[in-house]
N, C-alpha and C positions, 0 to 999 in steps of 0.2 A: 704542763698540765693539760689534760684532755678537756676540750670544750664540751658544753652540754646544751641540750634543748631547753630554752628558757620559757617559763610560764608565769613568772612574777616580775613585774617592772620592766623598765627599758633594757634592751640587750647591750652588753659590753663586748666589743669585738674580740678581745683576748679570752673571754670566758664563755661566749655563746656562739652557736651557729646562727647566722643571720644572712638575709638577702641584702645586697648593697642598696643603700638609699636611692642613688640616682636612677636605679632601675624601677623603683616604685613611684617616684615623683619626678619624672624626667623634665617636666615643664618648669620647675622651680628656678634653676639657674638662669634661664632666659628672663623670667619675670623679675628676678633680683637685678640682673644686669640692666634691665629697662626701667628700674626704679619704680616698680609697681607695688600697689597694696592689693592683697588678695586673701582668699579664705581657703583653708585646708580643713576638711572634715572627714571623719571616719568613726565607725563604731568603736567602743572601748575594746581594749586588748587586740587592736588591729596592727600594732607596731608603729603607731603614729609618732609617739615620742621618740622611739628608737630612730626612725627615719629622720625626724627633725634634727636630732642631735648630730647624726652623721652628716647631714647636709650643712649644718652650721659649722661643724669642724672642717669640712672640705672647703667651704667658702672662705673661712679664716685662713686656712693653710695656703690657699692660693695666693695670698698676699694682696688681693684686690678689695676685700671687704673685712669688716669686723662683725661677725655674725654670732648670735647667741640665742639660746632658747630660754625664755623667761616664763615661769609658771605663774598664772594669775589666780591660782587656787587659794593663795594666802588671803585674798580679799573676800572670800566666800562668806565668812561669818558676819560681814557688815553690808548687807544689801542696800541699806539706806543711810549709811554713815560713810560718805565718800572719803572724808579725810582719813579715818581709821583704816579703811580698806586700801587706800592708796599708799599709806605709810607701810602697811604690811607687805604690799606688792613690791615696793621699792626696796624694802629690807631684804626680801628674797632675791630681788634682781641683783643687788650688790654681791651677794654670796655667789650667785650663778656666774657673774662676770669674773669674780676672783678665782673661781674654780676652772673656768673654761677659756679665759682670754689672757694674753700676756699683759703685763703691767701698763704698757703705753696705750692699750686699747680699752682699759677699764674706765668707768665713769668717774667724774670729779665729785666732790661733795654735793649732795642734793640741795637745791635752793630752798629757801624758806619762803614758800609761796602760799597763797590762799588755797584751801582744800580743793576747790573746783577746777583749779588750773595746775595743781602740784604735779600731776603725772606728765602733763604736756610740757611744763617748764623743765622737769627733770630730764625727759627725753631730749628736749632741745639743747640743754646744757651738755649732755653726753655727746650728741651729734656734733656740736660746735667744738668740743675738746678733742674728739677722736680724729686721728690723722687719716683714717679711711672712712668710706661711706658705711654708715651703721645699718645693720640689718637685724631686725628683731622678729623672732617667732614667738608670738604670745600664746603659749599653750594653756589648755584648760580654760579658755576664755569664757566658755558657757557655764562655768561654775559661778560666775557673777550673775547678779540679778538686780532688779529694781533701779533706784537712782544711781547706784554705783555702775551698773552696766551701761546705762544711758550716758553718764558722765565720761566714762572711759572711751566709748565710741565717739562721742562728740569732740573730746580733746584730740583724739587721733585725726579726726576729720579736719579740725581747725588747724593742726600743725602741718597737714599734708602739703600745703602750698609752699612751705619753707624748706622742703627737702631739696637737695641732699645735704647741704652744709648746715642748715639751721634746724633740721629735724631728721629722724631716721629716713634713710633713702628708700628703704623697702620694709614693709611690715606685713606679716601674715597672721591673721587670726586663726587659731588652730583649736578645734574642739570636736565634740560629738555631732553638733548640729550645723545646719547650713545657715546662711545669713538671715533667712526668713524667720527662724526661731530666735535669733538674737533680738529681733524687734519685739517678739512676744515677751522675752525676759526683761526687756527694757520698758515694757508697758505699751508697745505700739500695736498697730493693727496689722496682723500677719497677711491680710489679703491685699495690702497696698505696699508694693515694693518700690513705688516711686517716691519722690520727695514728699514729706520731709523724713527721709531715712537717716538714722544716726550714723550710718557708715556707707553712704552711697559713692564712696571713692574706690570701692573694691572693683577691680577690673575683671575678676573671674573667681569662680568657686571650684576648687579641685576636690574630688573624693578619692581618698587613698583606697586603691582596689585591693581585693583579696589576692592571694597568691594564685598564679597560673599553675597548670600541671607541670610546666617546665621549671618553675621556681620551687615547687615542692620537691621535684626530683633533684634540683641543685642543692636544696637545704639538706635533704637526707643524704645526698652524696658527700657533703662535708663530713658527716659522721663516718661514712665509709673511708674517706681519705685519712681521718684521724685515727680510726680504730681498726680498720680492715673489715668491719662487719657490714655485710651487704643487705640491702633491701631488694627483694625480688621486684620485677616490673609490676607484677600483679599487686604486691603490697603497696607500692607507691600509688598506683592508679586507684586502688580501693580506698586508701587514705584520702586521696583527693575527692573521690566520689562521696565519701561520708561527710567531709568537711566543706566541700566546694571551695577549698583554699582559704577558709577563715584562719588567719595566722595563729591565734591562740590555740585553736583546735588542732591544727597541723602539728604544732610543737607539743601540745599535750598528749597526743597519741604516741608520738615517738618517745616522749619522756616517760610515759606509763610503761612502754615496752622495755626501754633500756634501764630505767632507774627503779621501777617498782616491781614489774614482773621479773626483771633482771634476766632477760634472755642473754646467755653467754655470748661474748663477741665472736666465738668460733661458730655460732649458729646463725644461719641466714634468717632474716626477719621475713615472715610470710604474711599472706592475707589472713590466716588464722590468728596470728599474733595481733594484727590490727583489729580484727573482730573482737577479741577478748579485751583489748585496751578500750575500744569504743564503749563496750558494755560497762566496764568498770568506771569510766568517766561519767557515763549517763547516770549510773546508780549513785556515785559519790557526789555529783552536783557540786563541784568546787566553787570557790568564791566568784570567779568570772561568770559562771552559769547562774548562780543564785542572784547576783546583782543585776544581770540582764533580765532574768525571768521575773524579777520583782516588778517589772514594768507591766506584766500581764494584766494586772488589775486596773491599770490606767484606762479610762474609758476610750481615749483616742486609739490605744493599741487594741482593745477588745473589739472595736468596730471594724478593724481590719482583719484580725486573727480569727475571730469566730466564724465568719462566712468561709474562710479558707479551710478551717477544720471541718466545717459542715459540708464542704464541697458544693455549695450552692452557686448558682450563676449570678455573679455580681459584676457590674461594670463600674470599676473604680475610676474616679476622676483623677487623671494623672497629675493634676495640679493641686489636689486636695491636701490640706495640711496633715490630716491623720495619716494619709499614705506616706507623705514625705517624712513625717516624724518616725513612723514605724520602720521605714527603710533606713533612716539615719541611725536608729538603734541597732540595726544589723539583724533584726528578727525575720525580715522578709527580703526577698529579692525579686526584681522584675525581670521577666524574660520578654521575648518579642511578642508572645501571645497571652501571657497571664502574669499573675502575682502569686508567689508561693513562699512557703517557709524556707528560710535561707539555706538550710542544709539538712540532711537526714538525722544528724545527731541532735540538732535543735528540735526537729519534729518529735523525736522520741522523748526528749527531756520535757518539752512543753506539755505533752499529754500526761506525763507522769506527775508534773507539777500540779496540773489541774485535778488529777485524781487524788492528790494528797488530802488526807482527812476524810475522803468519801466513805471509807470503810471503817472509820473509827466508831466503835460502839454499836455496829450493825452486825447482827447474827448472819452467818452464812458466807462470810468472806472466806475465800479458799486458802488452804495452807499450801506451801511449796510442795511440789511433787505429789499432789493428792489425786491425780488423774493418770495413773500409770497402769498400762495393761500388763498381763503376766509376761509378755515377751519384751517388756521394756519400752515399748512405744507409747506415745501420748494418746490417751483416750479422748480425742477431740469431740466426738458426738456426745459422750457423757459429760464433758466439760460444758458444752453449749446447753445441754438440757438442764444441768444444775444452775448455770448462769440465768437461764430463762426464768426459772423458779425464783432465784434470788432477786432478779430485777422486778418482778411483779409484786414481791413481798416488800420491797424496799424503795420502789420508784419515787413515791411521794416524799420520803425523807431525803433521798439523794438529791432531788431537784430543788428542795426548799431554799437552800442558801447558795446554790451554785451560780456564780455570775455568768458563766458561759452556758446558760440553760439550753440554748439551741443545740449544743453538742454534748449534753449530759449523757445520753445513751452511749455515744461513741466512746467518751472518756471513761465511763464506768466499765464498759466491755474491755477496753484496753487495760485499765487498772486490774481487772479481774484476771485477764490473761497473764499480765506481768507477774502477778502474785502466784498464779498456778504453776508457771514454768520457771520461776526464779531459780537461777543457779544451774539449770539444765538446758537452757535454750534461749532463743532470741525472738522478739516480735518486731519485724520491720514494718514501718508505716509508710504509705504513700497516699496523699490526699488527692482525689480526683477533682480538681477545681473545675467547676462548671458542670460536673457530672453527678453531683449530689451523692458521691460515693467515697468510701474509705477502703483502700486496698491494704490487706494485711498478709504478711508471709510469716508463718511460724516455722522456726528451724529448731527442731528438738533433737538433741544428741543422746544416743543410747548405745548399748552394747549388744550386738547380735549373739545368738546362742553359741557361735563358734569363737566368741571373744573379740571379734573385729569391731572397731568403732563404726557407727553409722549415723546418718542424719536423716530424720524424717521431716519432710517439707509439706506444709499444709497451707493452702491459700484460701483467704476469705475476702468476700466483698461485702461491705456494710452499707446499707441504705436505710433511709427513713421514709415512711409513708405518712405524710402530713395531711391534715384536713384540707380538702380542696384539690389536692394533687392527684394525678392519675396513678394507678397501680404501677409501682416501679419494678415489678417482677420481670417483665420481658426485657426491659433495658438492663436490669441487673444481671440477668443471665447472659446477655450479649456482652456486657462489659467484663464480667468474670471470665467469659470464654476467651476474650482477648488477653486478659491478664494471665490465664493459664497457658495460653499459647506462648506468651513471652517467657514464662518461667519453665516451659517444657514439662508441665504436669498434665495428667489426664483427668483429674477430678478436683472439685473444690466445693466450698460452702458459701451460699448466699444468705446473709443474715439481714432480715428486714425488721426494723422496729416500727410497729404500727402505732402511730400517734393519734389516730382518729378516735374521738371519745366513744362513739357508738360501738366500735369494734374492740376496744381494749379489754373489756370483761370477757368477751367471747374468746379472744386470742389468748388471754391469760389462762384459760382452762385447757388449752390445747398445747401441750408441751412437746408434741411429737414433731416430725419433719416430713417433708415430701421430696421425692427424687424426680428429676427430669433430665433431659438430654439437651446439651447446648447445640447451637447451629452446626458446630464442627464435630459433634459426636461425643463430647466430653460429658462426664457425669457431674451433675450439679445437685447438691443437696440444699434444699431451701428450708431455712429455719425462720419461722415467723415469731417475733417476740412482742 
C-alpha cells in the first residue's frame, strides 16, 4: 500500500512519509545513556509525538533500555485531585506498555499507595522489576495544572536519586512549553528559575526544530520513490519558503496537492500547485490552524503579535515570558535581528482570522470579482477608492470591539482585498518589522484577449500616520521603491492611514490620490485614507 502525507496524529512508518527521529532529536540517545532527566518542547503538530515514539522504539529494540512514551493527558480533568489524576495516568500507562513493550518489560501491578506518592511508587516498582534501565517520555506533560502538576514534578524530583535501579533511569518531560511555564502551571513564579523549582533536576531543554529544506526535500522525495511523481526543485523550495519547515504545514501542502486537488501521478508537481494548495489551506483553516490561532486573544500573545503586525519598532526582552510563550506556541520565530511571524502561511491566516466578523452587518463590503476592468485585469485604483469611502463610513464600528486596535486599519484593508479578489488571485503579506510598514503583493490571474493566461502583479506599501509621528510619506516612498526593486516592478501604491484627529475629517473628504516618482524613477501612487 502506498504511504501518504500525514496531517492527523502521530505518523506510522508503514503508512506515512516521515523524517527519521534521530535526525530531529540527535541529542536524546546520549542523554538517555547518561541517565539524564531533560525537557523536550515543541509547538503542536510539529511531529513531537511521532519522534518520541520512534526514539522509544529504537531504544527498546537496541536491547539496552526499556523505553516507552506515556501520555499525561489522562490526568488533565483533575488539576487539583492528585489521586484521580494519577490513577488515570497510570491506567493509560499500563495500556501503552502493553502495546509497545514485550511482556518482560511491562510494569508489575501498581502499588496501593497514598495519592501524593502513588506515581512515584508506581514508577519505582516498575524500575525495580524491569530487567533493563527504564526510560520514560512523559508526553503532553503541560496538559496538567495546579496541584497535580506540582505533585507530579515533585515526585519525579524525589525519585531522581534512586535511579537507575530504584527509579526510571532517564525521564523526559515532553510538551508544548518550556520548563519555565511548568512553574506557572504549578502555581510558581515564572521569573524565578532557581530553587525551589519543582523540577530542578532537568539537565537541558531541547526544542524540536522545524524541518530544514533538505528534510522537506527528503520527505517529498519519499513520495517520488513510492509513486514516481516528482516535485520540481522550485516546488520544494517554494513549499519550504511558505512554511519555513513547519512540519504540519509541509505535510498539509503535499496532502492537499496529492489527495484533494488530486494532481495525477503522471504530472510533475510545480510551484503553481503549491500556490493553490497554500491558498486552499489558508481559506479552509483546518483544526491545527484553528486551535493555534485561538491563542490570538490571549493577552500574552497579543502583546507580541500586535506590534509585529503594525511594523512598529519594539525591543523585545529576549527573556520575557510573553515572548517565550508565543515562540513556544509556534506563532513567531526569532531571527538574528528581529522577531517575526513564523511563516508566510501563518501571516496570511492570522490577518484573515482577525478580519473575521469585521464585515458582518456593515454595508459596503466588497463582493468577489467586483473590481474587474473590461480587459480582465484588476481595477486596483477603483478598489482603493471604494475602500477609502468604506473605511471612513465604517471606521468607528470596525474599531469598537477589535482587540488588535493598533492594526485595525491594516486588518480591514487586508480583509477587503481578500474578499474582492477571492477565487481569482492571492494577497501576499510581508510585515516590515521596525519600519512601521506592511508590504502587500496582489497576484491577479486573468485571461488576455488572445486567450493566454496572465498574472497581474500589484505592490502596495501600507503605513500609518499616528499623532505625534512625522509624516511617513518620504520613508514610505523609499521603502516601496526597495520593495518594487526586489519584485522587478516599475510602479506601486503607497497607502497611508492618517490617524491624526485634526486631519481625519479633511482626509475623509479627499478620496483621490497623488502620483510621485521614487528615488530610482519608479511611479508611486499615494493614497491617503
